[in-house]
TORTORKOL-376734 format. One record per residue (C-alpha): x, z, y; residue number from 1. Coordinates in steps of 0.05 Angstrom, whole numbers, plus 5000, padded with zeros to 4 digits. Last residue first. Layout:
// TORTORKOL-376734
{pt {X; Z; Y}; NUM}
...
This chain:
// TORTORKOL-376734
{pt {1383; 2831; 9414}; 228}
{pt {1388; 2859; 9335}; 227}
{pt {1323; 2885; 9306}; 226}
{pt {1313; 2819; 9267}; 225}
{pt {1380; 2823; 9248}; 224}
{pt {1349; 2879; 9202}; 223}
{pt {1403; 2943; 9211}; 222}
{pt {1460; 2968; 9164}; 221}
{pt {1511; 3020; 9189}; 220}
{pt {1566; 3035; 9138}; 219}
{pt {1603; 3094; 9113}; 218}
{pt {1643; 3079; 9038}; 217}
{pt {1651; 3133; 8989}; 216}
{pt {1691; 3126; 8917}; 215}
{pt {1696; 3166; 8861}; 214}
{pt {1724; 3201; 8808}; 213}
{pt {1713; 3265; 8761}; 212}
{pt {1649; 3254; 8727}; 211}
{pt {1641; 3170; 8739}; 210}
{pt {1625; 3147; 8817}; 209}
{pt {1604; 3096; 8862}; 208}
{pt {1582; 3110; 8931}; 207}
{pt {1547; 3080; 8988}; 206}
{pt {1543; 3139; 9049}; 205}
{pt {1493; 3106; 9088}; 204}
{pt {1476; 3099; 9165}; 203}
{pt {1412; 3073; 9182}; 202}
{pt {1364; 3019; 9196}; 201}
{pt {1304; 2978; 9185}; 200}
{pt {1285; 3023; 9129}; 199}
{pt {1274; 3008; 9051}; 198}
{pt {1344; 2961; 9059}; 197}
{pt {1388; 3005; 9026}; 196}
{pt {1343; 3035; 8974}; 195}
{pt {1328; 2960; 8961}; 194}
{pt {1399; 2940; 8955}; 193}
{pt {1426; 2999; 8917}; 192}
{pt {1370; 2987; 8866}; 191}
{pt {1390; 2919; 8857}; 190}
{pt {1464; 2943; 8844}; 189}
{pt {1427; 2994; 8799}; 188}
{pt {1401; 2941; 8762}; 187}
{pt {1465; 2897; 8755}; 186}
{pt {1492; 2958; 8704}; 185}
{pt {1553; 3007; 8715}; 184}
{pt {1605; 3016; 8694}; 183}
{pt {1668; 3052; 8664}; 182}
{pt {1735; 3065; 8617}; 181}
{pt {1783; 3120; 8615}; 180}
{pt {1758; 3118; 8541}; 179}
{pt {1704; 3075; 8526}; 178}
{pt {1635; 3043; 8568}; 177}
{pt {1638; 3105; 8607}; 176}
{pt {1577; 3097; 8655}; 175}
{pt {1598; 3093; 8728}; 174}
{pt {1536; 3122; 8767}; 173}
{pt {1514; 3096; 8825}; 172}
{pt {1518; 3135; 8891}; 171}
{pt {1466; 3135; 8952}; 170}
{pt {1476; 3182; 9016}; 169}
{pt {1436; 3180; 9082}; 168}
{pt {1465; 3203; 9133}; 167}
{pt {1460; 3234; 9213}; 166}
{pt {1452; 3302; 9189}; 165}
{pt {1490; 3304; 9124}; 164}
{pt {1461; 3334; 9062}; 163}
{pt {1504; 3314; 8992}; 162}
{pt {1473; 3322; 8931}; 161}
{pt {1495; 3252; 8908}; 160}
{pt {1561; 3269; 8918}; 159}
{pt {1559; 3325; 8868}; 158}
{pt {1513; 3289; 8810}; 157}
{pt {1566; 3227; 8812}; 156}
{pt {1625; 3294; 8813}; 155}
{pt {1594; 3326; 8754}; 154}
{pt {1580; 3385; 8757}; 153}
{pt {1595; 3423; 8698}; 152}
{pt {1664; 3393; 8695}; 151}
{pt {1698; 3451; 8678}; 150}
{pt {1775; 3463; 8680}; 149}
{pt {1823; 3449; 8624}; 148}
{pt {1872; 3434; 8651}; 147}
{pt {1901; 3375; 8624}; 146}
{pt {1840; 3354; 8575}; 145}
{pt {1787; 3371; 8633}; 144}
{pt {1724; 3412; 8603}; 143}
{pt {1664; 3371; 8605}; 142}
{pt {1690; 3319; 8571}; 141}
{pt {1707; 3242; 8617}; 140}
{pt {1737; 3207; 8548}; 139}
{pt {1812; 3209; 8587}; 138}
{pt {1847; 3153; 8557}; 137}
{pt {1883; 3122; 8607}; 136}
{pt {1907; 3198; 8626}; 135}
{pt {1895; 3227; 8691}; 134}
{pt {1945; 3219; 8754}; 133}
{pt {1945; 3283; 8784}; 132}
{pt {1902; 3317; 8840}; 131}
{pt {1836; 3311; 8797}; 130}
{pt {1767; 3321; 8813}; 129}
{pt {1769; 3261; 8856}; 128}
{pt {1741; 3226; 8910}; 127}
{pt {1768; 3170; 8946}; 126}
{pt {1739; 3156; 9026}; 125}
{pt {1729; 3084; 9043}; 124}
{pt {1774; 3057; 9096}; 123}
{pt {1793; 2987; 9060}; 122}
{pt {1866; 3021; 9035}; 121}
{pt {1826; 3086; 9014}; 120}
{pt {1822; 3146; 9046}; 119}
{pt {1848; 3204; 9000}; 118}
{pt {1801; 3256; 8975}; 117}
{pt {1805; 3324; 8933}; 116}
{pt {1745; 3369; 8914}; 115}
{pt {1694; 3358; 8969}; 114}
{pt {1649; 3388; 9010}; 113}
{pt {1711; 3404; 9055}; 112}
{pt {1708; 3326; 9064}; 111}
{pt {1640; 3323; 9086}; 110}
{pt {1653; 3340; 9161}; 109}
{pt {1702; 3286; 9173}; 108}
{pt {1639; 3237; 9173}; 107}
{pt {1665; 3166; 9143}; 106}
{pt {1695; 3121; 9199}; 105}
{pt {1646; 3062; 9198}; 104}
{pt {1626; 2999; 9158}; 103}
{pt {1574; 2948; 9193}; 102}
{pt {1523; 2914; 9155}; 101}
{pt {1480; 2865; 9190}; 100}
{pt {1424; 2848; 9145}; 99}
{pt {1379; 2796; 9128}; 98}
{pt {1428; 2733; 9109}; 97}
{pt {1486; 2778; 9094}; 96}
{pt {1448; 2820; 9049}; 95}
{pt {1487; 2794; 8983}; 94}
{pt {1547; 2793; 9028}; 93}
{pt {1549; 2856; 9058}; 92}
{pt {1520; 2890; 8994}; 91}
{pt {1569; 2864; 8946}; 90}
{pt {1626; 2897; 8985}; 89}
{pt {1593; 2955; 8982}; 88}
{pt {1577; 2966; 8915}; 87}
{pt {1650; 2936; 8899}; 86}
{pt {1689; 2995; 8935}; 85}
{pt {1749; 2959; 8940}; 84}
{pt {1818; 2962; 8898}; 83}
{pt {1791; 2908; 8846}; 82}
{pt {1776; 2931; 8766}; 81}
{pt {1694; 2944; 8781}; 80}
{pt {1667; 2941; 8711}; 79}
{pt {1592; 2908; 8712}; 78}
{pt {1550; 2907; 8664}; 77}
{pt {1483; 2869; 8650}; 76}
{pt {1417; 2907; 8640}; 75}
{pt {1387; 2869; 8698}; 74}
{pt {1396; 2804; 8677}; 73}
{pt {1432; 2758; 8709}; 72}
{pt {1414; 2693; 8748}; 71}
{pt {1396; 2722; 8805}; 70}
{pt {1459; 2754; 8825}; 69}
{pt {1494; 2685; 8808}; 68}
{pt {1519; 2675; 8885}; 67}
{pt {1535; 2743; 8902}; 66}
{pt {1566; 2761; 8829}; 65}
{pt {1608; 2705; 8837}; 64}
{pt {1627; 2725; 8915}; 63}
{pt {1647; 2793; 8883}; 62}
{pt {1691; 2764; 8832}; 61}
{pt {1731; 2716; 8875}; 60}
{pt {1752; 2655; 8829}; 59}
{pt {1782; 2630; 8763}; 58}
{pt {1734; 2650; 8715}; 57}
{pt {1759; 2664; 8645}; 56}
{pt {1706; 2675; 8589}; 55}
{pt {1742; 2720; 8536}; 54}
{pt {1765; 2716; 8462}; 53}
{pt {1829; 2746; 8479}; 52}
{pt {1881; 2699; 8464}; 51}
{pt {1931; 2719; 8519}; 50}
{pt {1898; 2755; 8572}; 49}
{pt {1961; 2739; 8611}; 48}
{pt {1924; 2667; 8626}; 47}
{pt {1873; 2707; 8673}; 46}
{pt {1929; 2741; 8711}; 45}
{pt {1962; 2683; 8724}; 44}
{pt {1894; 2648; 8747}; 43}
{pt {1899; 2695; 8808}; 42}
{pt {1824; 2696; 8840}; 41}
{pt {1799; 2741; 8782}; 40}
{pt {1742; 2741; 8735}; 39}
{pt {1731; 2765; 8663}; 38}
{pt {1676; 2756; 8619}; 37}
{pt {1653; 2784; 8566}; 36}
{pt {1593; 2755; 8521}; 35}
{pt {1564; 2806; 8472}; 34}
{pt {1592; 2830; 8409}; 33}
{pt {1621; 2900; 8441}; 32}
{pt {1679; 2945; 8409}; 31}
{pt {1746; 2911; 8402}; 30}
{pt {1728; 2866; 8463}; 29}
{pt {1715; 2927; 8504}; 28}
{pt {1776; 2949; 8511}; 27}
{pt {1822; 2891; 8509}; 26}
{pt {1784; 2872; 8565}; 25}
{pt {1780; 2936; 8605}; 24}
{pt {1866; 2935; 8593}; 23}
{pt {1860; 2862; 8626}; 22}
{pt {1816; 2894; 8684}; 21}
{pt {1855; 2956; 8699}; 20}
{pt {1928; 2920; 8703}; 19}
{pt {1897; 2864; 8744}; 18}
{pt {1848; 2820; 8722}; 17}
{pt {1795; 2836; 8769}; 16}
{pt {1710; 2837; 8763}; 15}
{pt {1692; 2848; 8692}; 14}
{pt {1629; 2822; 8676}; 13}
{pt {1592; 2848; 8612}; 12}
{pt {1547; 2811; 8580}; 11}
{pt {1494; 2860; 8538}; 10}
{pt {1422; 2812; 8554}; 9}
{pt {1467; 2738; 8554}; 8}
{pt {1483; 2697; 8607}; 7}
{pt {1454; 2630; 8590}; 6}
{pt {1518; 2583; 8617}; 5}
{pt {1537; 2548; 8681}; 4}
{pt {1544; 2601; 8722}; 3}
{pt {1559; 2586; 8790}; 2}
{pt {1622; 2589; 8827}; 1}
């Protein structure tokens, strides 16, 4: 599905209309004056948004971003509300004409360097400073509202500084838009694509992270002209 209207500079795209996506829509409707889009393949989820003045798009949100990326503004905000590493899934589809991208096993050597980790359902690694369910309205403070522990080293910074022999690392920082709600800009995806394709091939850890929670996906990227 393609964009049929001009996208404003401050438009926000919520990818997924489940629990987290619908909560994002309610919060952002109260504080944003720009266009607010909610995308989901399940029509009933979009219907459950009720009378919220948002633009509902019944389609695969990641595919939508791929097909319309050239029409979006660098400052448009993306709110991932799907149980996958959206940046990785977007990258594999966006670059598929020129690059082969393979998901590979996350190196176990990084796990001792991280706080708490869990395997993601689609093969990514979930990372968090918390081993408990955080409050929905957490304001992402310097000190955890539950334990009182310091968050002087934000997780996005910790992940970005990982040093591995065989992997390069790129982490997109998720900025808080409202308590318990984060997102990043279209420009951040463009930067990730540019950085990962700077060399003809390589192994990467691609992730997104806020101060306390993150996700990493290990991948191997190779230019199609290099494949025999």
